[in-house]
C-alpha positions in Angstrom: 85.8 116.5 101.5 87.6 119.9 102.3 91.1 119.1 103.8 92.6 119.3 106.8 95.7 119.1 107.7 96.5 120.0 111.8 99.5 119.2 114.0 99.0 119.9 117.7 102.2 118.9 120.4 101.6 119.0 124.2 105.2 119.1 125.5 104.1 118.7 129.1 102.9 114.7 127.4 105.9 114.9 125.1 103.3 114.1 122.2 102.1 115.4 118.8 98.8 114.7 117.3 98.2 115.2 113.4 94.9 115.0 111.5 95.4 114.1 107.8 92.1 114.1 105.7 90.3 114.7 102.4 92.1 115.5 98.9 95.5 117.7 99.9 97.1 119.7 97.5 101.1 120.3 97.0 101.1 123.8 98.6 98.9 122.2 101.0 101.5 119.8 101.7 104.1 122.1 101.9 102.7 124.6 104.1 101.5 121.4 106.7 105.3 120.4 106.5 106.5 123.6 107.7 104.0 123.9 110.5 105.7 119.9 111.8 108.5 121.0 111.7 107.9 123.9 114.0 106.2 121.8 116.2 108.5 119.3 116.2 110.9 121.4 117.7 108.5 121.7 121.0 109.2 118.2 121.8 112.2 115.8 123.2 113.1 112.9 121.4 111.3 109.6 122.8 107.9 111.3 122.0 104.7 109.7 120.8 102.6 110.6 117.9 99.5 110.4 117.4 98.2 110.4 113.3 94.6 110.1 112.4 94.6 110.0 108.4 91.0 107.8 108.4 89.8 110.1 105.4 93.6 111.3 104.2 93.3 110.5 100.1 96.9 111.4 98.5 95.6 113.1 95.0 99.0 112.6 93.3 102.4 111.4 93.3 104.0 114.7 94.0 101.6 114.9 97.3 102.6 111.6 98.0 106.6 112.2 97.9 106.0 115.4 100.6 104.3 113.2 102.6 107.0 110.8 102.5 109.0 113.8 103.1 106.9 115.2 106.5 107.3 111.3 107.9 110.9 111.8 107.4 111.0 114.7 109.3 109.0 112.7 112.4 111.5 110.0 112.0 114.5 112.6 112.6 112.8 113.9 115.2 113.5 110.4 117.0 109.6 109.6 118.1 109.3 106.5 120.4 106.1 105.1 119.3 103.7 106.5 116.6 99.9 105.2 116.5 98.2 105.6 113.4 94.2 105.2 113.0 93.1 104.1 110.2 89.8 103.3 108.2 89.4 99.6 108.2 89.5 99.0 104.3 93.0 100.9 104.4 96.0 100.7 107.2 94.7 97.3 108.7 95.5 95.3 105.7 99.1 96.1 106.6 100.9 94.9 109.2 99.0 95.3 112.9 102.6 96.5 114.3 105.5 97.1 112.3 108.7 97.9 113.5 111.6 100.7 112.7 114.9 101.0 114.5 114.3 103.4 117.7 110.8 103.2 117.8 106.8 101.1 117.3 104.5 101.8 115.1 100.8 100.7 115.2 97.3 101.1 113.4 94.3 101.2 115.2 90.3 102.1 113.8 89.7 104.2 117.0 91.3 107.5 118.5 90.6 105.4 122.2 93.0 102.7 121.1 95.1 104.1 119.5 95.9 106.5 123.0 95.9 103.4 125.0 98.7 102.1 122.9 100.6 105.5 123.3 100.1 105.4 127.3 101.3 101.7 127.6 
């Protein structure tokens, strides 16, 4: 599967949408983080994030470290809610909703459920 790393923002809704799928290289993850940081600048604190990771397959510990850095960039921009779209075998084994100071994150199987959570 060819890797897909996309990030879009909607400043009117104050929402970021990310998609991470396939096997990503270190170079691709670094380039994605640069694009993400540029997009975060378009949003205000309290934005919402829709993160589709259903088919994401990190290949190395270096890529995993970069993904952690990507999420730290998001966290430091102060989202209010984060909705992850996951596959049934992975993310839902974790807590359905977990808390981190300052925002809520939840895992969903469909984009529709995730958007309903963010809009609610």
